C-alpha positions as CSV (number, residue, x, y, z in Angstrom):
1,M,-6.3,-1.1,-29.0
2,T,-6.3,-0.4,-25.1
3,E,-9.4,1.1,-23.6
4,E,-6.9,3.2,-21.6
5,F,-5.7,5.0,-25.0
6,S,-8.5,7.0,-26.1
7,K,-9.0,9.1,-29.2
8,E,-9.1,12.1,-26.0
9,N,-6.0,10.5,-24.9
10,A,-4.5,11.1,-28.7
11,Q,-5.7,14.5,-28.7
12,Q,-3.9,15.5,-25.8
13,I,-1.0,14.2,-26.7
14,A,-1.1,15.9,-30.2
15,V,-2.1,19.0,-28.9
16,E,1.1,19.3,-26.5
17,F,3.3,18.0,-29.1
18,M,2.1,21.0,-31.2
19,S,2.0,23.6,-28.5
20,Q,5.6,22.7,-28.0
21,K,6.9,22.3,-31.0
22,K,5.4,25.6,-32.3
23,N,5.6,27.7,-29.0
24,T,1.5,28.2,-28.5
25,E,-1.3,27.8,-26.8
26,K,-3.5,27.9,-29.6
27,I,-4.2,24.5,-31.2
28,D,-7.7,23.7,-33.4
29,I,-7.8,19.7,-34.1
30,A,-10.2,19.6,-36.8
31,T,-10.3,15.9,-37.2
32,T,-9.4,12.7,-35.3
33,E,-9.5,9.9,-37.0
34,Q,-8.2,5.8,-36.5
35,D,-6.5,4.4,-38.8
36,H,-5.6,0.7,-38.0
37,E,-4.1,0.9,-33.9
38,D,-2.7,4.6,-35.2
39,W,-4.6,7.7,-34.3
40,V,-4.3,10.1,-36.8
41,I,-4.9,14.0,-35.6
42,R,-5.5,16.5,-38.5
43,G,-5.7,20.8,-37.2
44,T,-4.0,23.9,-37.6
45,C,-2.0,26.3,-35.4
46,P,-1.4,30.1,-36.0
47,I,1.9,31.2,-37.5
48,N,3.1,34.7,-37.8
49,V,4.6,35.1,-41.3
50,E,6.1,38.5,-41.7
51,G,4.0,40.4,-39.5
52,H,0.7,38.6,-40.9
53,P,-1.2,35.9,-38.8
54,W,-1.7,32.7,-41.1
55,A,-3.1,29.4,-39.7
56,E,-1.1,26.1,-40.3
57,E,-2.1,23.0,-41.0
58,F,-0.6,20.0,-39.3
59,E,-1.2,15.8,-38.9
60,V,0.1,14.2,-36.2
61,V,0.1,10.4,-35.9
62,I,0.4,8.5,-32.3
63,D,1.0,4.9,-32.1
64,T,-0.9,2.6,-29.5
65,K,2.0,3.4,-26.8
66,G,1.7,7.2,-27.0
67,R,4.2,8.2,-29.5
């Protein structure tokens, strides 16, 4: 793993990805773990189900190339 690709880089990529995917700016990261050379980021983002707000859980896996 290169030093340039840090935990913070992985979190930023996950937040940007989920913000675009769910069309929201409110992304809460719960955990960030390194699994071999991949980063696994878990958290929640708000969704609206028939007028009721809910927190949807997500998991994003990012490899050493930032994908």
